[in-house]
C-alpha positions in Angstrom: 160.7 119.9 118.8 157.1 118.4 120.4 155.3 121.5 119.4 156.7 121.3 115.8 155.4 117.5 115.7 152.2 118.8 117.0 152.0 121.3 114.0 153.0 118.9 111.5 150.3 116.2 112.5 147.7 119.0 112.7 148.6 120.0 109.1 148.6 116.4 108.0 145.7 115.6 109.3 143.9 119.0 108.0 145.2 117.7 104.5 143.5 114.3 105.1 140.3 115.9 105.9 140.5 118.1 103.0 141.1 115.0 100.9 138.3 112.9 102.3 135.7 115.7 101.6 137.0 116.2 98.3 136.8 112.2 97.6 133.2 112.6 99.0 132.1 114.8 96.6 133.8 113.4 93.7 132.2 109.8 94.8 128.8 111.6 95.1 129.2 113.2 91.5 130.4 109.4 90.2 127.6 107.7 92.0 125.0 109.8 90.1 126.8 109.3 86.7 126.9 105.5 87.5 123.2 105.8 88.4 122.3 107.7 85.2 124.8 105.0 83.2 122.6 102.1 84.8 119.5 103.5 83.9 120.5 104.0 80.4 121.6 100.3 79.9 118.7 98.6 81.6 116.2 100.9 79.1 118.2 100.1 76.1 118.7 96.8 76.4 114.8 96.2 77.7 114.1 98.0 74.6 116.1 95.4 72.3 115.1 92.7 74.1 111.2 93.5 73.7 111.4 94.7 70.0 113.3 91.3 69.0 110.3 89.3 70.6 107.9 91.5 68.7 109.8 91.0 65.6 109.7 87.2 65.9 105.9 87.2 66.9 105.4 89.4 63.7 107.3 87.5 61.2 105.7 84.1 62.6 102.4 85.9 61.9 103.3 86.6 58.4 104.8 83.4 57.5 101.7 81.4 58.9 99.5 83.4 56.7 101.4 82.6 53.7 101.5 78.9 54.4 105.3 78.7 54.2 107.7 77.5 57.0 108.6 79.7 59.8 112.5 78.9 60.4 113.7 82.2 59.5 111.6 84.0 62.2 113.9 82.3 65.0 117.2 83.8 63.4 117.9 87.4 64.0 119.9 87.3 61.1 117.4 86.8 58.5 115.8 89.4 56.7 112.4 88.1 57.1 112.7 88.5 60.9 113.3 92.1 60.4 111.9 93.2 57.4 111.4 97.0 58.8 114.8 97.1 60.4 113.0 98.0 63.9 115.2 95.5 65.6 118.3 96.7 64.1 117.3 100.4 65.0 116.7 99.5 68.6 120.2 98.3 68.9 121.4 101.1 67.1 119.5 103.6 69.4 120.5 101.6 72.7 124.4 101.9 72.0 123.9 105.5 71.0 122.0 106.1 74.6 124.6 103.9 76.4 127.5 105.6 75.1 126.0 109.1 75.7 125.3 108.3 79.3 128.3 105.8 80.3 131.4 107.8 80.8 134.5 105.4 79.8 136.1 104.2 83.2 132.6 104.3 84.9 132.6 101.2 87.6 129.1 100.1 86.0 131.2 98.9 82.9 133.1 96.5 84.5 129.9 94.5 84.9 130.6 93.7 81.2 133.3 91.9 79.1 135.6 94.4 77.5 133.8 96.9 79.5 131.1 97.1 76.3 127.6 96.7 78.0 125.7 96.3 74.4 128.6 94.3 72.7 128.9 91.9 75.6 125.0 91.1 75.5 123.5 91.8 72.2 124.7 88.3 71.0 123.4 86.7 74.0 120.1 88.7 73.2 120.3 87.4 69.7 120.6 83.9 70.6 118.1 84.1 73.3 115.3 85.3 71.4 116.4 83.0 68.5 116.5 79.8 70.9 113.4 80.8 72.5 111.1 81.3 69.6 112.4 78.1 67.9 111.4 76.0 71.4 108.2 77.6 72.1 106.8 78.7 68.6 108.7 76.1 66.1 109.4 76.4 62.5 106.2 74.3 61.3 104.1 74.9 58.2 100.9 75.2 59.5 99.3 75.2 56.0 96.7 77.8 56.6 95.1 76.1 59.0 93.4 79.2 60.8 92.6 77.1 64.4 96.6 76.1 64.5 97.6 79.8 63.1 95.2 81.0 66.2 96.7 78.5 68.7 100.3 79.9 67.6 99.7 83.1 67.6 98.0 83.1 71.2 101.5 81.2 72.4 103.5 84.0 71.0 101.6 86.9 72.3 101.3 85.5 75.6 105.2 84.9 75.8 106.2 88.4 74.5 103.9 89.7 77.6 105.8 87.5 80.1 109.2 88.7 79.0 107.9 92.4 79.0 106.5 92.1 82.4 109.6 90.5 83.8 111.5 93.0 82.4 109.8 95.9 83.7 109.4 94.7 87.2 112.7 93.6 87.4 114.5 97.0 86.0 112.1 99.0 88.3 113.0 97.4 91.4 116.5 97.4 90.7 116.4 101.4 89.8 114.6 102.1 93.1 117.5 100.0 94.9 120.4 102.0 92.5 118.6 105.4 93.7 120.3 104.8 97.1 123.3 102.6 96.2 127.2 103.3 96.1 128.1 100.3 94.6 126.7 98.6 91.4 126.7 95.1 91.0 124.3 92.4 89.5 120.8 92.6 89.8 119.8 92.0 93.2 118.3 88.7 93.8 114.8 90.2 95.2 114.3 92.0 92.2 114.2 89.1 89.8 110.7 89.0 88.5 108.8 86.0 87.7 106.0 87.2 85.5 103.4 85.7 87.8 100.3 88.3 86.3 101.1 87.4 82.7 101.8 83.6 83.3 98.7 83.0 85.1 97.0 84.9 82.0 99.1 82.6 79.7 98.0 79.2 81.8 94.2 79.9 80.8 94.5 81.9 77.4 96.7 79.5 75.6 94.4 76.3 76.3 91.5 78.1 75.4 93.0 79.2 72.1 94.7 75.8 71.7 91.6 73.5 72.5 92.3 70.0 70.9 96.0 71.0 69.6 99.1 69.5 71.0 102.4 71.2 71.0 103.5 68.8 68.4 100.5 70.0 66.2 101.3 73.4 65.9 105.4 72.8 65.8 105.5 74.1 69.7 107.0 72.2 72.5 105.1 69.9 74.8 103.3 69.9 76.4 101.3 73.1 76.5 100.7 75.7 78.0 103.7 74.6 80.7 106.8 74.3 78.4 106.0 77.6 76.9 105.6 79.6 80.2 108.5 77.9 81.9 110.8 78.0 79.1 109.8 82.2 78.5 110.3 82.7 82.5 113.8 81.2 82.4 114.7 83.2 79.2 113.2 86.2 80.3 115.2 86.1 84.0 118.5 85.1 82.1 118.2 88.3 80.1 117.1 90.5 82.8 120.1 89.4 85.1 122.7 89.8 81.9 121.3 93.3 81.4 123.1 94.3 84.9 126.3 91.8 84.6 127.4 89.8 81.5 131.1 88.5 82.0 132.1 85.2 80.9 134.2 84.6 84.0 131.4 85.5 86.3 129.9 82.3 87.9 127.2 81.6 90.4 128.8 79.6 93.2 126.7 79.2 96.2 128.9 79.2 99.3 131.6 81.5 98.0 130.3 84.4 100.4 129.6 86.1 97.3 125.5 87.1 96.5 125.5 86.3 92.8 122.5 86.1 90.2 119.9 84.7 91.7 121.0 83.7 95.2 119.1 85.5 97.9 122.1 85.3 100.2 125.5 83.6 100.5 126.9 82.9 104.1 130.1 81.3 102.8 128.9 77.2 103.3 126.0 75.2 102.1 124.6 74.2 105.4 120.8 74.5 106.0 119.7 76.0 109.3 121.9 78.9 109.6 119.8 81.4 108.0 120.9 80.7 104.3 120.2 77.3 102.9 122.2 74.9 100.7 120.4 76.6 97.5 121.5 80.3 99.2 118.0 80.9 99.8 117.0 83.1 102.9 115.7 81.4 105.8 115.4 84.3 107.7 111.8 85.2 109.5 110.6 88.4 110.5 110.4 87.8 114.2 112.7 85.9 116.7 116.2 86.2 117.7 118.5 88.3 115.5 115.3 90.2 113.9 114.4 93.9 114.4 111.0 92.4 116.1 113.2 90.1 118.1 111.8 87.6 120.8 112.0 84.0 120.7 110.1 81.5 118.3 107.7 79.9 120.9 105.4 77.8 118.5 103.7 77.6 115.4 100.5 79.4 113.8 98.7 77.2 111.4 96.5 79.4 108.5 94.3 77.5 106.9 92.4 78.7 103.8 89.2 77.5 102.4 87.8 78.3 98.8 84.1 78.2 97.8 83.2 78.7 94.3 80.2 78.3 92.1 81.9 75.9 89.3 85.5 74.3 89.1 88.2 76.9 88.6 91.5 76.4 86.1 93.1 79.2 88.0 92.8 81.4 91.1 95.1 83.8 93.3 94.8 83.7 97.0 96.1 85.9 99.2 96.3 87.0 103.2 98.2 89.1 105.7 99.8 88.5 109.0 101.2 90.5 111.9 104.7 90.0 110.8 106.4 91.2 113.9 104.5 88.4 115.9 104.7 85.9 113.6 106.6 84.8 110.4 106.7 82.7 107.1 110.5 81.9 106.8 112.3 82.7 103.6 111.1 85.2 101.0 109.4 85.3 97.5 108.9 82.1 95.7 111.9 80.3 97.4 112.0 76.7 98.6 112.0 77.8 102.0 108.6 79.7 101.5 107.3 76.5 99.5 108.3 74.4 102.5 106.1 76.0 104.8 102.7 76.0 102.4 100.8 72.7 101.6 98.7 73.3 98.7 95.5 71.0 98.6 94.2 71.0 95.0 96.7 68.7 93.1 98.3 69.9 89.8 98.7 72.9 88.2 101.3 75.8 88.3 102.0 77.2 91.6 103.7 80.6 92.1 104.4 81.5 95.7 105.3 85.1 97.1 106.2 86.0 100.6 106.8 89.4 100.9 107.7 89.4 104.8 104.2 91.4 105.1 101.7 89.3 103.2 101.8 86.3 101.5 100.0 85.2 97.9 99.8 82.1 95.9 98.4 81.8 92.3 97.6 78.3 90.9 96.5 77.2 87.6 96.1 74.5 85.0 95.0 73.9 82.0 91.7 72.2 83.3 89.3 73.1 86.0 90.4 71.3 89.0 90.0 73.7 91.7 86.7 72.9 93.5 85.5 74.3 96.9 87.0 73.2 99.8 90.4 73.1 101.5 92.7 75.1 99.4 96.0 75.7 101.5 97.9 75.2 104.8 100.5 77.5 105.8 102.7 76.9 109.1 104.0 80.0 110.2 106.6 80.6 113.3 105.0 82.5 116.2 106.8 84.9 118.2 103.8 86.1 120.5 101.1 83.9 121.5 97.6 84.8 119.6 95.7 85.3 122.7 97.7 88.8 123.5 95.7 91.8 121.5 97.7 93.9 119.2 97.4 97.6 118.8 96.1 98.1 114.8 98.6 100.9 113.8 101.5 100.2 115.9 102.3 96.7 116.0 105.0 96.3 118.0 102.5 97.3 121.0 100.9 94.1 122.3 98.9 93.2 125.2 96.2 95.7 125.0 92.8 95.7 126.8 93.7 92.3 128.2 89.9 92.0 129.8 87.9 93.0 127.1 86.2 90.4 125.1 86.8 91.7 121.6 84.6 89.5 119.7 81.8 90.1 121.8 82.5 93.7 122.0 82.2 93.8 118.5 79.3 91.7 118.3 77.4 94.2 120.8 78.7 97.0 118.5 77.4 95.8 115.5 73.9 94.4 116.9 73.4 97.6 119.2 73.3 95.5 122.1 74.8 98.2 124.6 73.2 96.9 127.6 76.7 94.7 127.8 78.7 96.7 125.7 80.8 98.1 128.4 81.7 95.1 130.4 82.7 93.2 126.8 84.8 96.3 125.7 86.2 97.7 128.9 89.8 98.7 128.5 90.9 100.2 131.7 89.2 102.6 134.5 87.4 105.4 133.1 89.4 108.5 132.3 88.0 111.7 133.7 84.6 113.8 134.5 81.3 114.2 132.7 78.9 117.1 132.1 75.1 117.5 131.5 75.3 117.1 127.9 77.1 113.7 128.0 74.1 112.3 130.5 71.3 113.5 128.2 72.9 112.8 124.6 74.2 109.8 123.0 77.7 110.9 121.9 78.7 108.4 119.0 76.9 105.5 119.3 73.8 104.6 116.7 71.1 103.2 119.3 69.1 105.7 121.4 69.7 104.6 125.3 67.8 107.4 126.7 69.3 109.7 129.4 71.7 108.5 131.9 70.6 108.4 135.3 73.2 106.1 137.0 76.4 106.9 138.8 78.0 110.0 138.3 75.2 110.9 135.7 72.8 110.7 138.5 73.7 114.6 139.4 76.0 116.1 136.9 77.1 119.7 137.2 74.9 122.0 134.9 78.0 123.6 133.6 82.0 123.2 133.8 84.8 125.5 132.5 88.3 124.4 132.2 90.1 128.0 131.6 92.6 130.7 133.1 91.9 131.9 136.5 92.7 135.2 137.9 96.4 135.2 139.5 96.2 138.7 140.6 93.7 141.3 141.2 91.2 141.7 143.9 91.2 139.4 147.0 87.7 138.0 146.0 88.7 137.2 142.5 92.0 135.5 143.2 90.9 133.2 146.2 87.4 132.2 144.2 89.1 130.5 141.1 87.5 133.2 139.0 87.6 132.3 135.6 89.3 135.2 133.0 91.0 135.7 129.6 94.4 137.7 128.9 92.5 140.4 127.0 89.9 141.2 129.7 92.0 140.2 133.1 91.3 143.9 134.4 87.4 143.6 134.0 87.6 140.0 135.1 90.0 140.4 138.1 89.6 143.9 139.5 86.9 145.1 141.7 86.5 148.2 144.1 88.1 148.1 147.6 85.3 147.3 150.1 84.6 147.6 154.1 82.1 145.7 156.1 80.6 148.9 157.1 78.2 148.7 159.0 79.3 145.5 160.5 82.5 144.1 161.4 84.5 147.1 160.2 86.9 145.3 158.4 88.4 145.2 154.8 86.6 142.1 153.0 87.7 142.9 149.6 90.3 144.9 147.6 94.3 144.6 148.2 94.8 140.7 149.5 97.3 142.3 151.9 94.6 144.6 153.5 91.9 141.8 153.9 90.9 141.8 157.6 92.5 145.5 158.6 90.0 147.9 160.4 88.3 150.5 158.1 85.6 152.6 157.6 83.0 152.9 154.5 84.2 156.7 154.3 87.7 155.7 153.9 87.4 152.3 152.3 89.5 153.0 149.0 92.8 153.9 151.1 92.0 151.6 154.3 91.3 148.5 151.6 92.9 149.5 148.6 94.0 150.0 145.8 93.2 146.7 144.2 96.4 145.7 142.6 96.4 145.1 138.6 94.6 141.9 137.1 96.3 138.8 135.5 95.5 135.4 134.6 97.3 132.0 135.1 99.1 130.6 132.1 97.5 127.3 132.7 94.0 126.3 133.2 92.2 125.6 136.0 88.7 124.0 136.9 86.5 127.3 137.7 82.9 125.8 137.3 81.7 122.3 137.7 82.1 119.4 140.3 82.6 121.0 143.7 85.5 118.4 144.4 87.0 119.4 141.3 87.2 123.3 141.6 90.7 124.8 141.4 92.2 121.6 140.1 94.2 122.0 137.0 93.0 120.4 133.8 93.3 120.2 130.2 89.6 120.1 128.8 86.1 120.7 130.1 85.1 117.5 131.2 88.2 117.3 133.6 85.9 119.6 135.7 83.2 117.3 135.7 81.8 114.4 138.1 84.3 111.7 138.0 83.0 108.9 136.0 82.8 105.4 137.6 82.5 102.1 136.6 78.5 101.9 137.4 78.2 104.9 135.0 80.2 103.5 132.4 77.8 100.1 132.8 75.1 102.2 132.4 75.8 104.8 130.1 78.8 103.1 127.8 78.2 106.3 125.2 79.9 108.6 127.6 83.2 110.2 126.4 84.8 111.4 123.4 86.2 108.9 121.2 88.2 111.3 119.2 90.9 112.4 121.5 91.4 109.8 123.9 91.6 112.1 127.1 88.4 110.8 128.8 85.2 109.0 128.7 84.6 105.2 129.1 87.5 103.7 127.9 87.0 100.9 125.7 88.9 98.9 122.8 88.6 101.9 120.1 89.5 104.3 123.1 91.7 102.9 125.6 94.5 104.2 128.1 97.0 106.3 125.9 100.6 104.8 126.0 102.8 107.7 125.2 105.9 107.8 123.1 108.9 106.8 124.9 106.8 104.5 127.0 105.6 101.7 124.4 108.1 98.9 123.3 110.2 100.1 119.9 111.7 98.6 118.1 111.0 95.5 120.0 107.7 94.0 120.5 106.4 94.3 123.9 103.3 95.9 126.1 103.6 99.6 127.7 105.9 100.0 130.5 103.4 100.3 133.3 103.9 104.0 134.0 101.1 106.6 134.2 102.6 107.7 130.9 102.6 103.9 129.4 99.6 102.0 131.4 99.3 98.3 131.1 97.0 97.4 128.5 97.0 100.8 126.5 97.9 102.0 122.9 99.6 104.5 121.3 97.2 107.5 120.3 95.1 107.0 117.6 95.1 103.0 117.8 92.6 100.6 118.2 92.9 97.2 120.3 92.3 94.1 117.9 92.7 90.4 118.0 95.9 89.3 116.1 93.9 86.5 114.3 91.7 89.2 113.1 94.6 90.5 110.8 94.7 87.3 109.1 91.2 85.8 109.2 89.7 89.0 107.7 92.5 89.5 105.2 91.9 86.6 102.7 91.6 88.0 99.0 90.5 86.4 95.6 92.3 87.6 92.4 91.6 86.2 88.7 89.4 83.7 89.1 88.9 81.7 85.7 87.7 78.4 84.1 89.6 76.6 81.8 88.8 79.0 78.7 89.8 82.0 80.5 86.6 83.4 81.1 86.3 85.3 84.7 84.1 83.5 87.3 81.8 85.5 90.1 81.0 84.5 93.2 84.4 83.0 94.5 85.1 83.8 97.9 87.6 82.3 100.6 87.8 82.0 104.5 90.7 81.5 106.9 90.9 79.8 110.3 94.1 80.4 112.4 95.2 77.9 115.1 98.3 77.3 117.2 100.6 74.5 117.6 103.4 73.4 119.4 
């Protein structure tokens, strides 16, 4: 009976396994179909929205030139709105593409009322385009006034570009996330774009074309350009979200433990300070407890950005990097958490923040020239690793490299050819290995000529060095003399005829190693001292020529067989060593001790483990050692500096200082 039950259990298990694999294959196929459906909806609805906004713009332009009112341009049902039928055709095409790509029953369709993506969204698209057009462009008869017409056309083009940018970037981001997803819900909050680039241009372009005019003068909202930009961003973001979910029962509630709409997080409550605030915005850091980098927040790092401009600006973008595993701006994107960590000094203007957890940027603009030289912003970052700990530039999880080096002085030495002090400022651990004659007479990498090295190991370097296989078998003199050989010529390299010391000691001195020291005569030395065994080479490399103290020792490169480098040599001859392979030479911040894989901190932040393969002060191969603050101070970028006419301003620069605080 027990055996029967076991067989029955095994059969049941086999059926379950088969079912699971079958479901997995089906799920994979369904996922691919859902991704295709999702993409077709996003593409189709984006086309409808963009076409609708362009139709409204064209209608207003036509009516303004005809000196008539433009009320019909804000109603998608009016013939004047779409005289060529482009808007209607875009809807027809979108519906056909969605129907072709979305099989009935696809879970993607559950995001829409009646499981009808186009039917659920088209009414909202119609009303949003019409309502936004009425608010931003109005319906006033401009009576052929060229200045007013030009102003309104600029507003129209600007808002349409904002819409296009938001839809394009939002759908691209969501498409990338969908490629590896298994469920398909609302638009990911991280993908909701804010149209920064087009908004910044509108902040300067609209005032430049509407000089002396108010929103009321052209029938638009007031005050310009802020109201037009803000309402357009709001409308476009709402449409971007509805493209992925439009259900009348779906509501965004912060604190219900479900991430919805524009929420970055939802932990089931509306408490601040627990990683998700009362607005459902992330409070997360990139370092500290609970992060991949780990560690503890031990203080703060203050980043002050100063701008220098030859003339006042109406708009500009500023950006900087920071070592995100050692310090962090709380929050993400343009959230209130990020904004709370940054103080902007020029008063007024539209500010758009963006923290990516890799770098930070801020775009600031107004209709007037209000940005002058001086303090621009101050950001307060959480700090997990004191700024005094140097960092490996490519593997930033490894800190504490070259603790004795004065990196600023080292770089200054290098840039000013002050190589007298170079080694002491740049030193990063003990020298690696030996030197050869060419090292002592030739400057290897550095630009300045120091002349021949005559100190320390270079006072009496070997004239030649060799690191290669040596004879493993063969004549006695070859296997005991560290004689170099190669596999293809082992017989010639390692085999010599037997030899008897006659006249002399009448003893074998070469040939078969087992017969060395036996009695012999010259007439019979071939028999007495031989035959010589076949020659062969060692599998590894050994020093066969070079410094007397290195002969016979294992080696990996030729310089291992040279005279050992001393600190005195490095101080007098800092140019010694191969700075490309990290195996020998005078160790410095550019070519320090190598911390091998498995011996440096990953994924948490820390230093090498202190073993021979993870020396204190080292970095993984291919890294240089640099100051943490340099990552920030040398990263300041300027983008789109413009005056109130939208004209680019040359010569705008920025500088950064970094300090620590409790």
